[in-house]
C-alpha positions in Angstrom: -25.8 3.3 -18.7 -22.1 2.5 -19.0 -20.2 4.3 -16.4 -16.6 3.4 -16.8 -14.8 2.6 -13.5 -11.2 3.7 -13.0 -8.6 0.9 -12.7 -8.5 1.6 -8.9 -12.3 1.4 -8.6 -12.3 -2.0 -10.5 -9.6 -3.3 -8.1 -11.6 -2.1 -5.1 -14.7 -3.8 -6.5 -12.8 -7.1 -6.7 -11.5 -6.6 -3.1 -15.1 -6.1 -2.0 -16.4 -9.1 -3.9 -13.8 -11.4 -2.4 -14.4 -10.0 1.1 -18.0 -11.4 0.8 -16.6 -15.0 1.0 -15.5 -16.2 4.3 -13.4 -19.1 3.2 -11.0 -19.9 0.4 -13.1 -22.7 -1.0 -15.8 -20.1 -1.8 -13.2 -17.7 -3.2 -11.8 -20.3 -5.5 -15.3 -21.0 -6.7 -15.7 -17.3 -7.4 -12.5 -17.3 -9.3 -13.8 -20.2 -11.4 -17.0 -18.2 -12.1 -14.9 -15.2 -13.2 -13.1 -17.4 -15.6 -16.5 -18.3 -17.2 -17.0 -14.6 -18.1 -13.5 -14.1 -19.6 -13.4 -12.5 -23.0 -12.1 -15.5 -24.8 -9.1 -15.3 -27.1 -9.8 -16.0 -30.8 -8.7 -19.4 -31.9 -6.2 -18.0 -34.4 -4.5 -16.1 -31.5 -4.1 -19.3 -29.4 -0.5 -19.6 -30.6 2.8 -20.4 -28.9 3.7 -16.7 -29.2 0.7 -15.8 -27.0 1.5 -18.4 -24.3 2.5 -16.8 -21.0 5.9 -18.1 -20.0 6.3 -19.1 -16.4 2.8 -20.5 -16.0 2.4 -24.1 -15.0 -0.9 -24.3 -16.9 -1.2 -23.2 -20.5 -2.3 -19.5 -20.6 -2.8 -17.6 -23.8 -2.9 -13.8 -23.6 -3.4 -11.6 -26.5 -3.5 -7.8 -26.6 -4.5 -5.3 -29.2 -4.5 -1.5 -29.2 -8.0 -0.2 -30.0 -8.7 3.5 -29.8 -5.5 4.0 -27.7 -6.7 1.4 -25.2 -5.2 -2.0 -24.6 -7.8 -4.7 -25.2 -7.0 -8.2 -23.8 -8.4 -11.6 -24.5 -7.2 -14.7 -22.9 -7.8 -18.4 -22.1 -6.3 -21.2 -20.0 -6.6 -24.9 -19.9 -7.0 -24.9 -16.1 -10.1 -23.5 -14.3 -8.4 -21.6 -11.4 -5.8 -20.2 -13.7 -8.5 -19.1 -16.1 -10.2 -17.3 -13.2 -6.9 -15.6 -12.3 -6.3 -14.3 -15.8 -10.0 -13.3 -15.9 -9.5 -11.2 -12.8 -6.4 -9.5 -14.3 -8.2 -8.9 -17.6 -11.1 -7.3 -15.7 -8.7 -4.9 -14.1 -6.4 -4.1 -17.1 -8.8 -4.5 -20.1 -9.5 -1.4 -22.1 -7.1 0.9 -20.2 -4.4 3.1 -21.6 -0.9 1.7 -21.8 0.1 4.3 -19.2 -2.6 3.2 -16.7 -1.5 -0.4 -17.0 2.2 0.3 -16.7 1.6 2.5 -13.6 -1.0 0.3 -12.0 -0.4 -1.2 -8.5 -1.3 -4.8 -8.1 -1.6 -4.6 -4.3 -5.3 -5.6 -4.6 -4.1 -9.2 -5.2 -2.4 -9.2 -1.8 -5.4 -7.4 -0.2 -7.7 -10.2 -1.5 -5.1 -12.7 -0.2 -4.9 -14.4 -3.5 -1.1 -14.7 -3.8 -0.9 -16.1 -0.3 -3.4 -18.9 -1.1 -1.8 -20.0 -4.4 0.8 -22.7 -4.7 4.3 -21.4 -5.5 3.9 -22.4 -9.1 0.5 -20.6 -9.5 1.9 -17.5 -7.7 4.8 -17.5 -10.2 2.2 -17.8 -13.0 0.2 -14.9 -11.6 3.4 -12.7 -11.6 4.1 -13.9 -15.2 0.6 -12.9 -16.4 1.0 -9.4 -14.8 4.5 -9.0 -16.3 3.2 -10.0 -19.8 0.3 -7.6 -19.6 2.6 -4.8 -18.6 5.0 -5.7 -21.4 2.2 -5.4 -23.9 1.4 -2.0 -22.4 5.0 -0.9 -22.7 5.1 -2.0 -26.3 1.9 -0.1 -27.1 2.9 3.0 -25.1 5.0 4.2 -28.0 2.3 3.4 -30.5 -0.6 5.3 -28.9 -2.5 7.5 -31.4 -1.1 5.6 -34.4 -4.0 3.0 -34.3 
């Protein structure tokens, strides 16, 4: 049974997951676990063009339009950063470009993630979101041509 959750439902599910952990050590461990489930980027897509600018760690993010949905794959050389990008991929993966462009990212503040990141990691988080939205904007004119 594959019931597809809406983007907002996926965000709420993440908020609930993080609410189960009482301290940030446990939440960081959960982030690292999320990173282990990340749909990994194909080695041939681990290029400089797919590096997210503004991240202290190396983060590769690739997007393809499949059946009018944006499909993301990613990787990072840092465990927490990999968890952060995995969290974003879980929310934005296989959505329409319009859903991604219009999506709120308030769930990140609800979890408390941004407040518990170093300034460099918080900038990297913003850079990842911006990159995902830029891909969606690029694909929004291409929908139904795939």
